[in-house]
C-alpha positions as CSV (number, residue, x, y, z in Angstrom):
1,M,-9.3,5.9,-22.4
2,S,-10.7,5.4,-18.9
3,T,-9.0,6.5,-15.7
4,P,-6.8,3.8,-14.1
5,R,-8.0,2.3,-10.8
6,P,-6.6,4.3,-7.8
7,I,-3.5,3.6,-5.8
8,C,-4.2,3.6,-2.0
9,L,-1.5,4.8,0.4
10,V,-2.1,3.9,4.0
11,D,0.3,5.4,6.7
12,D,-0.1,7.2,10.0
13,S,2.7,9.5,9.2
14,D,1.5,12.6,7.3
15,D,5.1,13.3,6.1
16,Y,5.5,9.8,4.6
17,L,2.1,10.0,2.9
18,V,3.1,13.4,1.3
19,L,6.4,12.0,0.2
20,L,4.9,8.9,-1.3
21,Q,2.1,10.9,-3.0
22,A,4.7,13.2,-4.6
23,L,6.8,10.3,-5.8
24,L,3.9,8.4,-7.2
25,N,2.3,11.4,-8.9
26,R,5.6,12.0,-10.7
27,Q,6.2,8.3,-11.7
28,F,2.6,7.3,-12.4
29,P,0.6,10.6,-13.2
30,A,-2.4,8.8,-14.7
31,Y,-3.2,7.0,-11.4
32,P,-5.4,8.8,-8.8
33,I,-3.7,8.6,-5.4
34,L,-6.0,8.1,-2.3
35,L,-4.5,8.8,1.1
36,F,-5.6,7.0,4.3
37,R,-4.1,7.7,7.8
38,S,-5.2,4.4,9.3
39,G,-6.2,0.9,8.4
40,Q,-9.7,1.5,9.6
41,A,-10.0,4.6,7.3
42,L,-9.1,2.4,4.3
43,L,-11.6,-0.3,5.3
44,D,-14.3,2.2,5.8
45,Q,-13.7,3.7,2.3
46,L,-13.0,0.6,0.2
47,P,-16.7,-0.3,-0.4
48,Q,-17.4,3.4,-1.3
49,L,-14.7,3.6,-4.1
50,N,-16.0,3.6,-7.6
51,K,-13.2,1.3,-8.7
52,K,-11.2,-1.3,-6.8
53,P,-7.7,-0.2,-6.1
54,S,-5.0,-1.1,-8.6
55,L,-2.4,-1.2,-5.7
56,I,-2.4,-0.7,-1.9
57,L,0.7,0.5,-0.1
58,L,0.1,-0.3,3.5
59,D,2.1,0.6,6.6
60,R,2.7,-2.4,8.9
61,H,2.8,-0.5,12.2
62,M,0.0,1.9,13.0
63,P,-2.0,2.8,16.1
64,G,-5.3,1.1,16.4
65,L,-5.9,-1.3,13.5
66,D,-2.4,-2.0,12.3
67,G,-1.3,-3.0,8.8
68,H,-1.2,-6.7,9.6
69,Q,-4.8,-6.7,10.8
70,T,-6.0,-4.6,8.0
71,L,-4.3,-6.9,5.5
72,L,-6.1,-10.0,7.0
73,I,-9.4,-8.2,6.8
74,I,-8.9,-7.2,3.2
75,R,-7.8,-10.7,2.2
76,A,-10.8,-12.2,3.9
77,Q,-13.0,-10.4,1.3
78,S,-13.1,-12.2,-2.1
79,T,-13.4,-8.9,-3.9
80,Y,-9.8,-7.9,-3.0
81,L,-8.0,-11.3,-3.3
82,R,-6.3,-10.2,-6.5
83,T,-5.5,-6.6,-5.4
84,P,-1.8,-6.3,-5.0
85,I,-0.8,-5.1,-1.5
86,V,2.7,-3.9,-0.6
87,M,3.5,-3.9,3.1
88,M,5.9,-1.2,4.3
89,S,7.8,-1.3,7.5
90,A,11.1,0.0,9.1
91,D,11.3,-3.4,10.8
92,A,12.6,-5.8,8.2
93,S,13.3,-8.9,10.3
94,D,12.7,-12.2,8.7
95,Q,10.0,-12.9,11.2
96,E,8.2,-9.6,10.2
97,I,8.5,-10.2,6.5
98,Q,7.3,-13.8,6.7
99,S,4.4,-12.6,8.9
100,C,3.4,-10.1,6.2
101,Y,3.6,-12.7,3.4
102,G,1.7,-15.2,5.4
103,A,-1.1,-12.8,5.9
104,G,-1.3,-12.2,2.1
105,A,1.0,-9.4,1.2
106,N,2.3,-9.4,-2.4
107,S,5.5,-7.6,-1.6
108,F,7.4,-6.2,1.4
109,L,9.2,-2.8,1.3
110,K,11.6,-1.7,4.0
111,K,11.3,1.9,4.9
112,S,14.6,3.5,4.7
113,Y,16.4,5.5,7.4
114,A,14.3,7.9,9.3
115,G,11.1,6.6,7.6
116,L,12.0,8.3,4.3
117,P,11.1,6.3,1.2
118,I,13.6,4.9,-1.2
119,P,12.4,6.3,-4.5
120,D,14.0,3.7,-6.8
121,A,12.6,0.8,-4.7
122,I,9.1,2.2,-4.5
123,S,9.1,3.0,-8.2
124,L,10.3,-0.5,-9.1
125,I,7.8,-2.3,-6.9
126,C,4.9,-0.1,-8.0
127,R,5.8,-0.4,-11.7
128,Y,5.9,-4.2,-11.3
129,W,2.4,-4.4,-9.8
130,L,0.8,-1.6,-12.0
131,E,2.3,-2.4,-15.3
132,L,4.2,-5.7,-15.6
133,N,2.1,-8.0,-13.6
134,Q,-1.2,-7.6,-15.4
């Protein structure tokens, strides 16, 4: 059996990356987890990956190239049109959510209080995109 395609986590918070990585390693141990601290870092590495990502979890608000801009660039490449992208943000206003969906996000996840992930919500969204929506 071959190794599944990787899950890419993109967030400028090292603490959030570590928490997400631990959660996903526990829930989806077969999937390689790749960490990126910026949208630009993800874009620089995407063409170098051996396999297209099975899922991208992308923070909306980051310095430099933010998640929205990163999402638009990824969606402009036909190679990644079918790659599920979950946008994450502490700002869950209707305008913010609609902006993310309008740019091509498949799902939107509100970061919980103090930026800590909500394990059940993250697990559910990831399970949907990794296992049920094939």
